[in-house]
Biotite code that builds the C-alpha atoms (Angstrom):
import biotite.structure as struc

atoms = struc.array([
    struc.Atom([-62.152, 50.420, 0.504], chain_id="A", res_id=1, res_name="MET", atom_name="CA", element="C"),
    struc.Atom([-60.537, 53.067, 2.527], chain_id="A", res_id=2, res_name="THR", atom_name="CA", element="C"),
    struc.Atom([-56.944, 54.073, 2.726], chain_id="A", res_id=3, res_name="LYS", atom_name="CA", element="C"),
    struc.Atom([-56.601, 52.158, 5.930], chain_id="A", res_id=4, res_name="LYS", atom_name="CA", element="C"),
    struc.Atom([-57.946, 49.005, 4.226], chain_id="A", res_id=5, res_name="GLY", atom_name="CA", element="C"),
    struc.Atom([-55.478, 49.333, 1.358], chain_id="A", res_id=6, res_name="TYR", atom_name="CA", element="C"),
    struc.Atom([-52.509, 49.707, 3.695], chain_id="A", res_id=7, res_name="THR", atom_name="CA", element="C"),
    struc.Atom([-53.586, 46.657, 5.694], chain_id="A", res_id=8, res_name="VAL", atom_name="CA", element="C"),
    struc.Atom([-53.992, 44.678, 2.458], chain_id="A", res_id=9, res_name="LEU", atom_name="CA", element="C"),
    struc.Atom([-50.549, 45.769, 1.224], chain_id="A", res_id=10, res_name="ILE", atom_name="CA", element="C"),
    struc.Atom([-48.945, 44.882, 4.564], chain_id="A", res_id=11, res_name="LEU", atom_name="CA", element="C"),
    struc.Atom([-50.573, 41.446, 4.507], chain_id="A", res_id=12, res_name="ILE", atom_name="CA", element="C"),
    struc.Atom([-49.393, 40.838, 0.927], chain_id="A", res_id=13, res_name="LEU", atom_name="CA", element="C"),
    struc.Atom([-45.870, 41.944, 1.807], chain_id="A", res_id=14, res_name="LEU", atom_name="CA", element="C"),
    struc.Atom([-45.852, 39.634, 4.822], chain_id="A", res_id=15, res_name="ALA", atom_name="CA", element="C"),
    struc.Atom([-47.235, 36.623, 2.924], chain_id="A", res_id=16, res_name="VAL", atom_name="CA", element="C"),
    struc.Atom([-45.320, 36.999, -0.373], chain_id="A", res_id=17, res_name="ALA", atom_name="CA", element="C"),
    struc.Atom([-41.932, 35.653, 0.867], chain_id="A", res_id=18, res_name="PRO", atom_name="CA", element="C"),
    struc.Atom([-43.513, 32.548, 2.382], chain_id="A", res_id=19, res_name="THR", atom_name="CA", element="C"),
    struc.Atom([-45.455, 31.848, -0.800], chain_id="A", res_id=20, res_name="LEU", atom_name="CA", element="C"),
    struc.Atom([-42.388, 32.156, -2.979], chain_id="A", res_id=21, res_name="SER", atom_name="CA", element="C"),
    struc.Atom([-40.345, 30.022, -0.569], chain_id="A", res_id=22, res_name="ALA", atom_name="CA", element="C"),
    struc.Atom([-42.928, 27.252, -0.762], chain_id="A", res_id=23, res_name="GLN", atom_name="CA", element="C"),
    struc.Atom([-42.662, 27.137, -4.509], chain_id="A", res_id=24, res_name="PHE", atom_name="CA", element="C"),
    struc.Atom([-38.859, 27.220, -4.510], chain_id="A", res_id=25, res_name="GLY", atom_name="CA", element="C"),
    struc.Atom([-38.271, 30.617, -6.044], chain_id="A", res_id=26, res_name="TYR", atom_name="CA", element="C"),
    struc.Atom([-36.399, 32.271, -3.208], chain_id="A", res_id=27, res_name="ASN", atom_name="CA", element="C"),
    struc.Atom([-34.389, 29.498, -1.625], chain_id="A", res_id=28, res_name="ASN", atom_name="CA", element="C"),
    struc.Atom([-30.892, 30.070, -0.320], chain_id="A", res_id=29, res_name="ARG", atom_name="CA", element="C"),
    struc.Atom([-29.299, 28.672, -3.509], chain_id="A", res_id=30, res_name="PHE", atom_name="CA", element="C"),
    struc.Atom([-31.002, 31.282, -5.666], chain_id="A", res_id=31, res_name="GLY", atom_name="CA", element="C"),
    struc.Atom([-31.475, 29.061, -8.709], chain_id="A", res_id=32, res_name="ASN", atom_name="CA", element="C"),
    struc.Atom([-35.238, 28.591, -8.389], chain_id="A", res_id=33, res_name="GLY", atom_name="CA", element="C"),
    struc.Atom([-35.213, 24.789, -8.579], chain_id="A", res_id=34, res_name="ARG", atom_name="CA", element="C"),
    struc.Atom([-36.520, 24.117, -5.112], chain_id="A", res_id=35, res_name="GLY", atom_name="CA", element="C"),
    struc.Atom([-33.516, 22.182, -3.824], chain_id="A", res_id=36, res_name="GLN", atom_name="CA", element="C"),
    struc.Atom([-33.291, 20.980, -0.275], chain_id="A", res_id=37, res_name="ARG", atom_name="CA", element="C"),
    struc.Atom([-32.048, 23.422, 2.291], chain_id="A", res_id=38, res_name="VAL", atom_name="CA", element="C"),
    struc.Atom([-30.496, 20.721, 4.479], chain_id="A", res_id=39, res_name="ALA", atom_name="CA", element="C"),
    struc.Atom([-27.169, 19.422, 3.164], chain_id="A", res_id=40, res_name="PRO", atom_name="CA", element="C"),
    struc.Atom([-26.989, 15.800, 2.124], chain_id="A", res_id=41, res_name="ARG", atom_name="CA", element="C"),
    struc.Atom([-25.211, 13.466, 4.476], chain_id="A", res_id=42, res_name="ALA", atom_name="CA", element="C"),
    struc.Atom([-21.908, 12.302, 3.072], chain_id="A", res_id=43, res_name="GLN", atom_name="CA", element="C"),
    struc.Atom([-21.260, 8.614, 3.414], chain_id="A", res_id=44, res_name="THR", atom_name="CA", element="C"),
    struc.Atom([-17.736, 7.347, 3.675], chain_id="A", res_id=45, res_name="ALA", atom_name="CA", element="C"),
    struc.Atom([-16.650, 5.414, 0.590], chain_id="A", res_id=46, res_name="PRO", atom_name="CA", element="C"),
    struc.Atom([-16.648, 1.690, 1.193], chain_id="A", res_id=47, res_name="GLU", atom_name="CA", element="C"),
    struc.Atom([-13.267, 0.069, 1.494], chain_id="A", res_id=48, res_name="ARG", atom_name="CA", element="C"),
    struc.Atom([-12.683, -2.627, -1.052], chain_id="A", res_id=49, res_name="PRO", atom_name="CA", element="C"),
    struc.Atom([-12.335, -6.116, 0.344], chain_id="A", res_id=50, res_name="ASP", atom_name="CA", element="C"),
    struc.Atom([-8.702, -7.038, 0.985], chain_id="A", res_id=51, res_name="PRO", atom_name="CA", element="C"),
    struc.Atom([-7.183, -9.260, -1.677], chain_id="A", res_id=52, res_name="LEU", atom_name="CA", element="C"),
    struc.Atom([-6.765, -12.947, -0.954], chain_id="A", res_id=53, res_name="THR", atom_name="CA", element="C"),
    struc.Atom([-3.412, -14.677, -1.290], chain_id="A", res_id=54, res_name="ALA", atom_name="CA", element="C"),
    struc.Atom([-4.502, -16.241, -4.585], chain_id="A", res_id=55, res_name="GLU", atom_name="CA", element="C"),
    struc.Atom([-5.510, -12.853, -5.998], chain_id="A", res_id=56, res_name="GLU", atom_name="CA", element="C"),
    struc.Atom([-2.249, -11.232, -4.939], chain_id="A", res_id=57, res_name="ILE", atom_name="CA", element="C"),
    struc.Atom([-0.176, -13.978, -6.569], chain_id="A", res_id=58, res_name="VAL", atom_name="CA", element="C"),
    struc.Atom([-2.396, -13.936, -9.663], chain_id="A", res_id=59, res_name="GLU", atom_name="CA", element="C"),
    struc.Atom([-1.689, -10.220, -10.097], chain_id="A", res_id=60, res_name="LEU", atom_name="CA", element="C"),
    struc.Atom([2.079, -10.706, -9.821], chain_id="A", res_id=61, res_name="GLU", atom_name="CA", element="C"),
    struc.Atom([2.456, -13.928, -11.836], chain_id="A", res_id=62, res_name="MET", atom_name="CA", element="C"),
    struc.Atom([2.404, -12.331, -15.321], chain_id="A", res_id=63, res_name="PRO", atom_name="CA", element="C"),
    struc.Atom([5.358, -10.104, -14.365], chain_id="A", res_id=64, res_name="LYS", atom_name="CA", element="C"),
    struc.Atom([7.247, -13.028, -12.846], chain_id="A", res_id=65, res_name="ILE", atom_name="CA", element="C"),
    struc.Atom([6.500, -15.337, -15.780], chain_id="A", res_id=66, res_name="THR", atom_name="CA", element="C"),
    struc.Atom([7.612, -12.739, -18.308], chain_id="A", res_id=67, res_name="GLU", atom_name="CA", element="C"),
    struc.Atom([10.773, -11.772, -16.442], chain_id="A", res_id=68, res_name="ALA", atom_name="CA", element="C"),
    struc.Atom([11.894, -15.356, -15.734], chain_id="A", res_id=69, res_name="LEU", atom_name="CA", element="C"),
    struc.Atom([10.505, -16.923, -18.926], chain_id="A", res_id=70, res_name="LYS", atom_name="CA", element="C"),
    struc.Atom([8.851, -19.735, -16.967], chain_id="A", res_id=71, res_name="LEU", atom_name="CA", element="C"),
    struc.Atom([7.248, -22.738, -18.649], chain_id="A", res_id=72, res_name="ASN", atom_name="CA", element="C"),
    struc.Atom([3.833, -23.982, -17.505], chain_id="A", res_id=73, res_name="ASP", atom_name="CA", element="C"),
    struc.Atom([5.214, -26.435, -14.953], chain_id="A", res_id=74, res_name="PHE", atom_name="CA", element="C"),
    struc.Atom([7.585, -23.890, -13.412], chain_id="A", res_id=75, res_name="GLU", atom_name="CA", element="C"),
    struc.Atom([4.800, -21.339, -13.367], chain_id="A", res_id=76, res_name="GLN", atom_name="CA", element="C"),
    struc.Atom([2.552, -23.745, -11.430], chain_id="A", res_id=77, res_name="ALA", atom_name="CA", element="C"),
    struc.Atom([5.355, -24.532, -8.954], chain_id="A", res_id=78, res_name="VAL", atom_name="CA", element="C"),
    struc.Atom([6.158, -20.853, -8.315], chain_id="A", res_id=79, res_name="VAL", atom_name="CA", element="C"),
    struc.Atom([2.480, -19.948, -8.052], chain_id="A", res_id=80, res_name="SER", atom_name="CA", element="C"),
    struc.Atom([1.718, -22.640, -5.469], chain_id="A", res_id=81, res_name="SER", atom_name="CA", element="C"),
    struc.Atom([4.777, -21.773, -3.384], chain_id="A", res_id=82, res_name="ILE", atom_name="CA", element="C"),
    struc.Atom([3.964, -18.065, -3.443], chain_id="A", res_id=83, res_name="LEU", atom_name="CA", element="C"),
    struc.Atom([0.289, -18.622, -2.562], chain_id="A", res_id=84, res_name="VAL", atom_name="CA", element="C"),
    struc.Atom([1.288, -20.767, 0.419], chain_id="A", res_id=85, res_name="LYS", atom_name="CA", element="C"),
    struc.Atom([3.713, -18.177, 1.790], chain_id="A", res_id=86, res_name="HIS", atom_name="CA", element="C"),
    struc.Atom([1.529, -15.155, 1.070], chain_id="A", res_id=87, res_name="VAL", atom_name="CA", element="C"),
    struc.Atom([-1.234, -16.856, 3.082], chain_id="A", res_id=88, res_name="LYS", atom_name="CA", element="C"),
    struc.Atom([1.211, -17.297, 5.961], chain_id="A", res_id=89, res_name="GLN", atom_name="CA", element="C"),
    struc.Atom([2.218, -13.628, 5.754], chain_id="A", res_id=90, res_name="ARG", atom_name="CA", element="C"),
    struc.Atom([-1.421, -12.511, 5.761], chain_id="A", res_id=91, res_name="LEU", atom_name="CA", element="C"),
    struc.Atom([-2.139, -14.687, 8.798], chain_id="A", res_id=92, res_name="GLN", atom_name="CA", element="C"),
    struc.Atom([0.911, -13.251, 10.522], chain_id="A", res_id=93, res_name="LEU", atom_name="CA", element="C"),
    struc.Atom([-0.384, -9.742, 9.879], chain_id="A", res_id=94, res_name="ARG", atom_name="CA", element="C"),
    struc.Atom([-3.747, -10.662, 11.434], chain_id="A", res_id=95, res_name="LEU", atom_name="CA", element="C"),
    struc.Atom([-2.111, -11.979, 14.612], chain_id="A", res_id=96, res_name="LEU", atom_name="CA", element="C"),
    struc.Atom([-0.831, -8.492, 15.500], chain_id="A", res_id=97, res_name="ASP", atom_name="CA", element="C"),
    struc.Atom([2.287, -9.738, 17.285], chain_id="A", res_id=98, res_name="LEU", atom_name="CA", element="C"),
    struc.Atom([4.992, -7.699, 18.925], chain_id="A", res_id=99, res_name="GLU", atom_name="CA", element="C"),
    struc.Atom([7.349, -6.177, 16.331], chain_id="A", res_id=100, res_name="PRO", atom_name="CA", element="C"),
    struc.Atom([10.268, -8.423, 17.276], chain_id="A", res_id=101, res_name="GLU", atom_name="CA", element="C"),
    struc.Atom([8.256, -11.644, 17.056], chain_id="A", res_id=102, res_name="LYS", atom_name="CA", element="C"),
    struc.Atom([6.565, -10.523, 13.836], chain_id="A", res_id=103, res_name="ALA", atom_name="CA", element="C"),
    struc.Atom([9.958, -9.812, 12.243], chain_id="A", res_id=104, res_name="ARG", atom_name="CA", element="C"),
    struc.Atom([11.322, -13.219, 13.300], chain_id="A", res_id=105, res_name="GLU", atom_name="CA", element="C"),
    struc.Atom([8.256, -14.992, 11.936], chain_id="A", res_id=106, res_name="SER", atom_name="CA", element="C"),
    struc.Atom([8.442, -13.062, 8.666], chain_id="A", res_id=107, res_name="ALA", atom_name="CA", element="C"),
    struc.Atom([12.117, -14.060, 8.308], chain_id="A", res_id=108, res_name="GLU", atom_name="CA", element="C"),
    struc.Atom([11.216, -17.732, 8.871], chain_id="A", res_id=109, res_name="LYS", atom_name="CA", element="C"),
    struc.Atom([8.500, -17.523, 6.218], chain_id="A", res_id=110, res_name="ILE", atom_name="CA", element="C"),
    struc.Atom([10.956, -15.873, 3.810], chain_id="A", res_id=111, res_name="GLY", atom_name="CA", element="C"),
    struc.Atom([13.609, -18.530, 4.394], chain_id="A", res_id=112, res_name="LYS", atom_name="CA", element="C"),
    struc.Atom([11.079, -21.306, 3.893], chain_id="A", res_id=113, res_name="SER", atom_name="CA", element="C"),
    struc.Atom([9.913, -19.700, 0.643], chain_id="A", res_id=114, res_name="GLN", atom_name="CA", element="C"),
    struc.Atom([13.502, -19.348, -0.589], chain_id="A", res_id=115, res_name="ASP", atom_name="CA", element="C"),
    struc.Atom([14.264, -22.991, 0.158], chain_id="A", res_id=116, res_name="GLU", atom_name="CA", element="C"),
    struc.Atom([11.162, -24.206, -1.659], chain_id="A", res_id=117, res_name="GLU", atom_name="CA", element="C"),
    struc.Atom([11.816, -21.973, -4.678], chain_id="A", res_id=118, res_name="LEU", atom_name="CA", element="C"),
    struc.Atom([15.436, -23.079, -4.812], chain_id="A", res_id=119, res_name="LYS", atom_name="CA", element="C"),
    struc.Atom([14.313, -26.709, -4.819], chain_id="A", res_id=120, res_name="ALA", atom_name="CA", element="C"),
    struc.Atom([11.571, -26.134, -7.409], chain_id="A", res_id=121, res_name="GLY", atom_name="CA", element="C"),
    struc.Atom([13.366, -23.925, -9.946], chain_id="A", res_id=122, res_name="LEU", atom_name="CA", element="C"),
    struc.Atom([16.570, -24.221, -11.944], chain_id="A", res_id=123, res_name="PRO", atom_name="CA", element="C"),
    struc.Atom([19.485, -22.279, -10.438], chain_id="A", res_id=124, res_name="GLU", atom_name="CA", element="C"),
    struc.Atom([19.529, -19.446, -13.015], chain_id="A", res_id=125, res_name="GLU", atom_name="CA", element="C"),
    struc.Atom([15.765, -18.893, -12.728], chain_id="A", res_id=126, res_name="LYS", atom_name="CA", element="C"),
    struc.Atom([15.946, -18.943, -8.939], chain_id="A", res_id=127, res_name="TYR", atom_name="CA", element="C"),
    struc.Atom([18.681, -16.288, -8.989], chain_id="A", res_id=128, res_name="LEU", atom_name="CA", element="C"),
    struc.Atom([16.671, -14.241, -11.480], chain_id="A", res_id=129, res_name="ALA", atom_name="CA", element="C"),
    struc.Atom([13.640, -14.521, -9.177], chain_id="A", res_id=130, res_name="PHE", atom_name="CA", element="C"),
    struc.Atom([15.679, -13.291, -6.194], chain_id="A", res_id=131, res_name="LYS", atom_name="CA", element="C"),
    struc.Atom([16.910, -10.336, -8.253], chain_id="A", res_id=132, res_name="GLU", atom_name="CA", element="C"),
    struc.Atom([13.360, -9.579, -9.357], chain_id="A", res_id=133, res_name="LEU", atom_name="CA", element="C"),
    struc.Atom([12.185, -9.823, -5.758], chain_id="A", res_id=134, res_name="GLU", atom_name="CA", element="C"),
    struc.Atom([14.817, -7.322, -4.638], chain_id="A", res_id=135, res_name="GLU", atom_name="CA", element="C"),
    struc.Atom([13.675, -4.904, -7.352], chain_id="A", res_id=136, res_name="ASP", atom_name="CA", element="C"),
    struc.Atom([10.095, -5.160, -6.079], chain_id="A", res_id=137, res_name="GLY", atom_name="CA", element="C"),
    struc.Atom([8.737, -7.156, -9.034], chain_id="A", res_id=138, res_name="PHE", atom_name="CA", element="C"),
    struc.Atom([9.002, -4.168, -11.346], chain_id="A", res_id=139, res_name="LYS", atom_name="CA", element="C"),
    struc.Atom([9.420, -4.782, -15.026], chain_id="A", res_id=140, res_name="LYS", atom_name="CA", element="C"),
    struc.Atom([12.891, -4.106, -16.212], chain_id="A", res_id=141, res_name="LYS", atom_name="CA", element="C"),
    struc.Atom([12.934, -1.371, -18.770], chain_id="A", res_id=142, res_name="LYS", atom_name="CA", element="C"),
    struc.Atom([15.127, -1.843, -21.740], chain_id="A", res_id=143, res_name="LYS", atom_name="CA", element="C"),
    struc.Atom([17.533, 1.001, -22.124], chain_id="A", res_id=144, res_name="LYS", atom_name="CA", element="C"),
    struc.Atom([17.418, 2.739, -25.435], chain_id="A", res_id=145, res_name="LYS", atom_name="CA", element="C"),
    struc.Atom([20.670, 3.514, -27.101], chain_id="A", res_id=146, res_name="LYS", atom_name="CA", element="C"),
    struc.Atom([21.283, 7.187, -27.439], chain_id="A", res_id=147, res_name="LYS", atom_name="CA", element="C"),
    struc.Atom([22.070, 8.365, -30.901], chain_id="A", res_id=148, res_name="SER", atom_name="CA", element="C"),
    struc.Atom([24.677, 11.047, -31.297], chain_id="A", res_id=149, res_name="LYS", atom_name="CA", element="C"),
    struc.Atom([23.412, 14.257, -32.740], chain_id="A", res_id=150, res_name="LYS", atom_name="CA", element="C"),
    struc.Atom([25.717, 16.078, -35.070], chain_id="A", res_id=151, res_name="GLN", atom_name="CA", element="C"),
])
């Protein structure tokens, strides 16, 4: 081969070498030699969990209510059924997408109805304790620890 043949061969090798290495994944844009895709993966939005039903909502709150009010089984069943009924009404009200004024009036009616039914179904002291718990947002009351004096 002549000098001219060697230069042509070298030029061809230099032109072909990057495409050969790119095919085998050695010189990709990530530089790690694993042959990963060049195109980014499409990101899918995380699926929203299904909204809770009225029964599930009440079931989540009942242990707190039962513990705070010290309800027996009968009282627990009464409170649970009343709360499920009114939570269903509130969820339906939310789905109706009413004007703010009408929605507020309807929510007040549902609240009054719930209060009346709870007052009729629970003893007075437990009803008052429930109202207090409701105002606190059904949070467990923390017992305050007595501070010891350091000397």
